[in-house]
C-alpha positions in Angstrom: -5.6 -36.4 -73.2 -9.3 -35.8 -73.5 -11.0 -37.3 -76.4 -14.1 -35.1 -76.5 -14.5 -31.5 -75.5 -16.9 -30.3 -73.0 -19.2 -29.1 -75.7 -19.5 -32.5 -77.5 -20.4 -34.3 -74.2 -23.4 -32.1 -73.7 -24.6 -32.7 -77.2 -24.6 -36.5 -76.7 -26.6 -36.1 -73.6 -29.5 -34.4 -75.5 -30.0 -37.4 -77.8 -32.4 -40.0 -76.7 -31.9 -43.6 -77.8 -35.4 -45.1 -78.2 -34.2 -48.6 -79.2 -34.4 -50.0 -75.6 -37.8 -48.5 -75.1 -39.1 -50.1 -78.3 -37.6 -53.4 -77.2 -39.5 -53.2 -73.9 -42.7 -52.3 -75.7 -42.4 -55.3 -78.0 -41.6 -57.7 -75.1 -44.6 -56.5 -73.2 -46.8 -56.9 -76.3 -45.6 -60.4 -76.8 -46.3 -61.3 -73.2 -49.8 -59.9 -73.3 -50.6 -61.7 -76.6 -49.4 -65.0 -75.1 -51.1 -64.7 -71.8 -54.5 -63.4 -73.1 -55.9 -66.8 -74.0 -54.7 -68.2 -70.7 -56.8 -65.6 -68.8 -60.1 -66.8 -70.3 -61.2 -69.5 -68.0 -63.6 -71.7 -70.0 -65.0 -74.9 -68.7 -64.0 -78.1 -70.5 -67.4 -79.3 -71.7 -68.2 -82.1 -73.9 -70.9 -80.8 -76.2 -73.4 -82.9 -78.1 -72.8 -83.2 -81.9 -74.6 -80.7 -84.1 -76.7 -82.4 -86.9 -78.1 -79.2 -88.4 -77.1 -76.6 -90.9 -74.4 -74.0 -90.0 -75.6 -70.6 -88.9 -75.3 -67.9 -91.6 -76.5 -64.7 -89.9 -74.1 -62.4 -88.1 -74.6 -61.5 -84.5 -73.2 -58.7 -82.5 -71.1 -60.3 -79.7 -72.0 -57.6 -77.3 -75.6 -58.8 -77.3 -74.7 -62.4 -76.2 -74.5 -63.7 -72.6 -73.0 -67.1 -72.2 -74.5 -69.5 -69.8 -72.4 -72.7 -69.1 -73.7 -75.7 -67.2 -71.2 -78.3 -65.9 -72.1 -82.0 -65.7 -72.6 -81.4 -61.9 -75.2 -78.8 -62.5 -73.1 -75.7 -61.7 -73.9 -72.5 -63.6 -71.4 -70.0 -64.9 -72.4 -66.7 -66.5 -69.7 -65.2 -68.7 -67.2 -67.5 -67.0 -68.1 -66.6 -63.5 -69.6 -69.2 -61.1 -73.1 -68.1 -60.1 -76.1 -69.6 -58.3 -79.3 -70.2 -60.2 -81.1 -67.3 -58.5 -78.1 -64.9 -59.3 -78.2 -66.2 -62.9 -81.8 -65.4 -63.2 -81.4 -61.9 -61.8 -78.4 -61.0 -63.9 -80.2 -62.2 -67.1 -83.2 -60.2 -66.2 -81.2 -57.0 -65.6 -79.2 -57.5 -68.7 -82.4 -57.9 -70.8 -83.8 -54.8 -69.4 -80.6 -52.9 -70.4 -80.4 -54.6 -73.8 -83.7 -55.9 -75.4 -81.7 -57.5 -78.2 -80.1 -59.9 -75.6 -79.2 -63.5 -76.8 -78.5 -66.1 -74.2 -76.1 -68.9 -75.4 -76.5 -72.1 -73.4 -73.5 -74.5 -73.3 -74.1 -77.6 -71.3 -72.0 -80.7 -71.0 -73.6 -83.6 -72.8 -73.6 -85.5 -69.5 -75.7 -82.9 -67.8 -79.2 -83.7 -66.8 -81.7 -81.8 -69.0 -83.4 -80.3 -65.9 -80.6 -77.8 -65.5 -80.7 -76.6 -69.1 -84.5 -76.5 -69.1 -84.4 -74.4 -66.0 -82.3 -71.8 -67.8 -84.7 -71.8 -70.9 -87.7 -71.5 -68.5 -86.0 -68.5 -66.8 -85.4 -66.8 -70.1 -89.0 -67.2 -71.1 -90.2 -66.1 -67.7 -88.3 -62.8 -68.1 -89.3 -62.3 -71.7 -86.0 -63.3 -73.3 -87.0 -65.1 -76.5 -83.7 -65.3 -78.2 -81.5 -68.1 -76.9 -79.3 -70.6 -78.4 -78.2 -74.1 -77.3 -74.6 -74.6 -78.4 -73.4 -78.0 -79.7 -70.1 -79.3 -81.0 -69.6 -78.8 -84.7 -69.9 -81.8 -87.0 -66.5 -83.3 -88.0 -66.0 -83.1 -91.7 -64.6 -86.2 -93.4 
């Protein structure tokens, strides 16, 4: 004995169950949220302690180029390993595209100052007057 008629079976085929689709979307969202911080490859630097006042003005993050210097004197621009000549040319072209460019310099506290000063000299040579030397925040007691 047939439980459903031919007509009822066609009706059930027209309905779409979106629950599995939503489950898949949420699983993918969770995967991307968890893996996003892992994709950012920052260098583990020991920054010197900050003794000054905290910064109060707001800065547009699109105007910032991050230069990191390891203790061995290796340069990274926006997380990518570059030579010093490449660093200079990329900062120069970025400044020509965006005159509001700010260069943030993060150097390991064990780095020789020659490497940091070379970046500052390059900034000044190409007319970049806004740069920032990043330090570790003061620990509050």
